[in-house]
C-alpha positions in Angstrom: -54.6 -18.6 10.0 -54.1 -15.0 11.4 -53.4 -14.7 15.3 -53.6 -11.8 17.5 -51.3 -12.7 20.1 -48.8 -15.2 21.2 -50.9 -16.9 23.5 -53.5 -17.4 20.8 -51.1 -19.0 18.7 -49.6 -21.3 21.6 -53.3 -22.6 22.5 -53.7 -23.9 19.0 -50.8 -26.5 19.4 -52.8 -28.0 22.4 -55.8 -28.4 20.8 -54.6 -29.9 17.6 -52.8 -32.4 19.8 -56.3 -33.1 21.6 -58.2 -33.2 18.4 -55.9 -35.7 17.0 -55.8 -38.1 20.0 -59.4 -37.9 20.0 -59.7 -38.9 16.2 -57.4 -41.7 16.9 -59.2 -42.7 20.0 -62.5 -43.0 18.3 -61.0 -45.2 15.3 -59.4 -47.3 17.6 -62.4 -47.6 19.4 -64.7 -48.5 16.5 -62.5 -50.6 14.4 -62.9 -53.7 16.6 -66.9 -53.4 15.8 -66.4 -52.8 12.2 -64.4 -56.1 12.2 -66.9 -58.4 14.3 -68.3 -59.9 11.1 -64.9 -60.5 9.9 -64.2 -62.4 13.1 -67.1 -64.4 12.9 -66.1 -65.5 9.2 -62.5 -66.2 10.4 -64.1 -68.6 13.1 -66.1 -70.5 10.4 -62.9 -70.6 8.3 -60.8 -72.2 11.6 -63.5 -74.5 12.0 -63.6 -75.7 8.3 -60.0 -75.4 7.5 -58.5 -78.7 6.0 -56.8 -77.8 3.0 -53.3 -75.9 2.6 -55.3 -72.9 0.9 -57.6 -73.1 3.8 -55.0 -72.5 6.2 -53.0 -70.2 4.0 -55.8 -67.9 3.7 -56.3 -67.9 7.5 -52.2 -67.1 8.0 -53.1 -64.2 5.4 -55.7 -62.7 7.7 -53.5 -63.1 10.6 -50.6 -61.3 8.6 -53.1 -58.3 7.9 -54.0 -58.1 11.7 -50.3 -57.8 12.5 -49.7 -55.0 10.2 -52.6 -53.1 11.5 -51.8 -53.7 15.1 -48.1 -52.5 14.3 -49.1 -49.3 12.7 -51.5 -48.7 15.6 -48.6 -49.3 18.0 -46.3 -46.7 15.7 -49.1 -44.2 15.8 -49.5 -44.4 19.6 -45.7 -44.1 20.1 -45.7 -40.9 17.7 -48.5 -39.8 20.1 -46.4 -40.5 23.2 -43.6 -38.6 21.7 -45.8 -35.4 21.1 -47.2 -35.6 24.7 -44.0 -36.0 26.6 -42.6 -33.2 24.2 -45.0 -30.7 23.3 -46.5 -28.0 25.3 -49.5 -30.6 27.2 -46.7 -32.9 28.7 -43.9 -30.6 29.2 -43.6 -29.5 32.9 -47.0 -31.2 33.9 -47.9 -34.3 35.6 -50.4 -35.5 32.5 -50.5 -39.1 32.1 -50.9 -39.2 28.5 -47.4 -40.1 27.6 -47.7 -43.3 29.6 -51.1 -43.8 28.2 -49.9 -43.7 24.8 -47.0 -45.8 26.0 -49.1 -48.5 27.3 -51.3 -48.7 24.0 -48.3 -49.0 22.1 -47.0 -51.9 24.1 -50.2 -53.6 23.7 -50.4 -53.3 20.0 -46.9 -54.3 19.8 -47.5 -57.7 21.9 -50.7 -58.1 19.4 -48.8 -57.7 16.7 -46.3 -60.4 18.1 -49.2 -62.9 18.6 -50.9 -62.6 15.3 -47.7 -63.4 13.7 -47.3 -66.7 15.6 -50.8 -67.3 14.6 -49.7 -66.8 10.9 -46.7 -68.8 11.3 -49.0 -71.7 13.0 -51.3 -71.9 10.2 -48.6 -71.9 7.5 -47.0 -74.7 9.4 -50.7 -76.5 9.3 -50.6 -75.6 5.6 -47.4 -77.4 4.9 -49.1 -80.4 6.8 -51.9 -80.6 5.2 -50.2 -80.7 1.5 
């Protein structure tokens, strides 16, 4: 796009960062609701798991959850860096880098928990054979 002034150009970067943050936040907050039915099915799968194949299917679910949590943590690490080094965070006391760091840490911990659950179900699958 064409810009009439340096100030107008400078304003586009912060607005782009805020828009990206808003879209990411919206997607992050809507994801749990969209997967609620899947989690209900998971509860039934866990309740009825008897065979190695049952436990492997549950482990695969937790693998997908771990991957999704890892990807979300990576997105928040990128936003943390953008806020800390970009025009919004540089020289101003904004809490946005800390917010992103806290979310990244949360998702990293969740990914580890999901990996632990997947491993446990794979051990149950071996025992079920």
